[in-house]
N, C-alpha and C positions, 0 to 999 in steps of 0.2 A: 356778926359775920363769922362763918366757920374759919377757924384758924388752923393752918397746917404747921405741924411741929415735926420736923424731920428727925428729931431726937427721941420722940415719944412713940411707943408701940400702940398707943391708944388711937383707934380710928377717928378721923375727923367727923364721921357720921356713923354711929354704931348701928348694927342691925336691930331687928325687932322680932318678937315672937309672933308666929301665926300658926295656931294649932300646935302640933308637936314639932314644928320646924322653927328654925331661926333664919330669917332672910338676911343673910350677910355674905357678900356685900348687899346693901339695899338698892340694887339696880335691877330693873325688870326690862325685858325685851317686849316691846309693844306688839300686840297681835295685829298683823297687817294682811289683808285679804290677798291671796295669791302669792304671798311672799314668805311668811313665817311657817313654812312647812317643816317637816322633821329635818331635812338636810340643812336648811338655813339655820335652824335652832342649834344643830350640832356644831356648826361653825362658830356661832356667836357664843356658845357656852364656854369655849376655851379662853375668851377674852375678858372674863370677869363678871359675867352675869350671875345674879343671885336667884333669879326667878324667870322662868320662861312661860309663855302663854301661847296656846294654839291659836290658829286663825279662828275668827268668830264662826260658830256653827249654829245655823237656824234651828230652832226647836222643831219646826214642822219638817225639816229635812231629816231629823233624827227619826221622827215618826214614820217617814216614808222608807227608811232603811236603805238609803242610797249607798252604793259602794264608795263613792267619792267622799261621802260624809265619814265613813269608817276610816278612810285613809287620813282625813284631816285630823282625826283624833288619835292616830297612832303615835305612841310615845316610845322613846328609847328606854331600855331597861335601867339605864343609869341616869335618866333625866329626872332629877328630883332636887328641889321641889318644882313642880310644874302644875299649871292650871289649865283646865279645859274651859274655854269661853263659850257661853251659849247666849242666844238672843231670842226674844219673843215676848208677847204681851198676854197670851192666854195662859193662865196659871197652870192648867192641866198639862199642856204641852211642854211648858218650861220645866215643870217638876219632873216629867218623864225624861226630858233631856238631861236634867241634873242627875237623876238616878243612873242614866246611861253613862254619863261622864264618870261617875264613881266606879261603875263596873269596868270602865276602860282604864282605870288606874290613876285618875286625877288625884292629886294631893289637895287641890282646892277647886271649887266651882266658881267661875267668874261670870257674873251677869253683865251683859253689855247693854248700857243705856246711853251710849255715846256715839254710836255710828251715825254719820250724817247723810249717808247715801239715800237717794230719793226712793229707790225701790224698797228699802228697809223701812224708812219713815212712813211710806204709804200704808204699810201694814201695822202702823202704830207700834213699831218696835224701835230699837235703837234710841237715838236722842229724841224722837217724837214722844216717848213716854214721859219725858221731863215736864210736859205740858199738863200731865194728869198725876198729881202727887198722890192721890188715893190709889191709883193703879200701881204706882211705884211701890207703895207700901204693901199692897195685896200680893204682888208677885214675889217680892223679897220675902215676906212672911211665909208664903207657901213653900218656897224653896228651902229656906232655913229649917223649917220644921220637917222637911222630907229627907234631908241628908244628914249624915253624921260626920261630915268633914267641913272645914271652914268655907263659908260663902263670902265672896268678895264682890265688889261692884265697880264698874268703870262708867264714868259720866262725863258730860261736858258742863259748862257753867250755866247753861240755860238754852232756851230755844233761840233767842236773839237778844240784842242789847236792852230791849225794853221789858224783857221778861226773865232776867237772870234770877235763878232761884237755887244757886249752888249751896247756900247755907241751909235752906229748908230741906233739900234732898239729902244733904250730908246727915242732918239730924234724923230724918226718917230712916235712913240707912242704918245708922247706929241703933236707933230705938227698936228696929226690927231684926237685929241680929247679925248685920254685916260686920265682918271682922277686919276688913281692910278696904279702903276706898281709894280709887285712882281717879284723879281729876285732870282731864285735858283742858287746858286753860283757854279754850275757845268756845263760842256759842255754836249751835248748829248752823246758824245763818252764815257764819264765817267759813264753814267747810274747813279747808286747810289753808285759807288765805289770811292775810293780816298777821298781826303779832299776838301770840298767846299772852294772856293776862296771868302772870304769876301771882299777882296780888289776889286775884279771885281764888286761886288755889289756897292761898293763905286764909281767905275767908272761911273756906270749908274746914281747914285745919283748926281754926280758932273756936269752932263750936262743937268739936267731937274729941273723944279721947282715944279712938281707934287710930291705927297708923294711916296716914294719908300719903299717897304717892303722887308726885307731880309729873305731868306729861305736857310736852309742847315746846318746841324750839330749843331743845338741848342739842348742841352740835359738837361739844368738846368739854374738857374738864372745867374751864372757867365758867361756861354757861351753866353747867350743872351746879357749881358752887353758888352762882348768883341766884339761880332759882331757889336753892335751899335758903339762902339769906333772905330773899324777899318773902318767901311763903312759909318758912319754918317747917317744910314738909319732912317726912320721915324717910323718904327715898325718892328715886327718880325712875321714870320709864322713858326709854329711848326708842325712837321709831325710825322715821325716814332717813335720818342722817347715817344710819347703819348700812343702808343699801350700797353694796360695793365697798364698804369701808368699816369692817368689823373692828379694825384697829382703834377706832375712836372709842370703843367700849373700854379698851385698856386705859385710854386717857381719862375717861370719866371715873373708872375704878380707882386709878392712882390719885386723882384729885380728891375724891370724897373719903378715901382711906388715909389721906395725909402722906402719900408715898411720892417719891420722885417720878416725874413723867417718863414714860418709856421712850426708847429710841424709835424714830420713824422707821418703817420697814424698808428693807432693801428689795430690789427687783426680784431676786430669787425667792425671798420670803413671800412676796405678793403672789408670784406664780404658784408657789406651793399651796397656798390657800385657794386660789382660783381653781387649780387642778383638783384639789380635794373636794371642793364644792361641786364641781362637775361630776366627779365620780360618785359622790353621795346622791346626786340627783338621778343619775343613771341607775344606780342600785335600787333606789326607792321607787322611782316612777317608770323605769324601763327607758331604753335609749330613745324610743320614738317620742315619748312625752318630754323627756329631758332635753332633747334637741330643740324643742320649742321653748322650754323654760330658760335655757341658757342664753337665748337671744335677748332677754332683758337683764339677767343677772350678770353675765360676763362683761357687757359694755359698761355697766355701772362701775366695775372695778377699774376701768380705764379713765375715769373722770379725773381731770387735772394732769393727765400724762401728755407728754409730747406726742403729737401725731394721733391723738385719740379719735379725732373725727374720721380720719382715713381708715383707722382700724375698725371702727364701728361699722362703716360702710362695707368693708371687706368681710367682716365677720357675718353680717346679715346676708351676704350673697352666697355663702357656702351651704351645701345641702345635706352633707352626711356628718354623722357624729365624729368619725375619725378626722374629717377635715376641720371640724370646729375645734377639736383639741389641738390640731397642728397649727392652725392659724392663730389661736390664742397663745400657744406656747411661743411661737415665733415672735409675736408682738411683745409679750411680757418679758421675754429673755433676749430681746434684740440688743445689739451692740450699743445703741443709743442709751439704753437704760442701765447697762452693766456698772457704770461708774457712779450712778446716781444713788443718793439716799432720798427716797421719794417724799415729797411734801404733798401728801394726798389731800385733795380738797374735800370738804364736807358740805 
């Protein structure tokens, strides 16, 4: 088990080399469709992330040259190390997308073979590719040979419980030049339900020498440490638990670096982040688009707060950007919260 020593400067979990970079702390922000845009990644970076990843970008969308695709790949000038994630099963289009990612400033190209969404799997992309190990090898080999930056891979443990092949895919990945593997400890059949198998992440780790990142069911520092204990993974990737709660990243960071746990944020600190997130969204997407996006992001921040149900209803009923800011500010800085040190749920 990872031991935390408050008297030692040595991290509980050291970082690792990936190309010319050291991923330290070894904490990655999961790519989440419609969520991990540039404004969201900006917020999360300040809480102890060592690697950010863009939303998954379909290789065919790159070929079509859509403006939205370009926006999804936009990176901050100081956002490094960062990976652009691409998906697809046709080697030609995936290679073109990988070269496009390099041109857009990616430090790494991440290939998605884990997305369980039906429309993706119907195109034999995402986690559907795990059913064809020869296809997995062909696509990886083509991309690795085409680009001069590290190529990484994100997978699930298999298609379903009867066809788990996480060890085979891990070995194929390493043999064909993948330099880091991320394993979400669920099968495609599980979608996002049930419990992630950290033991299966360990199975992948046991057969390769490249760094393996564990993903699935990390909600705080203790859960991150337990995943590391069970799987012996080299780092962790955090996803849904971050929505509305970037402070949990600081908890995970402290836990795996052997540092004291940070204080829970006060109401003023929460509002400062909410407001900053809203302003980043408006600056990046424009107020019209941002006004729609904050309808999901801002209510997430209220999870676990007193009166959150009423706030969510009130927030969804306002129609202008300025009203949204005013309603959010009034709630997060209300008298009821001033004396609280918030115990934010995850």
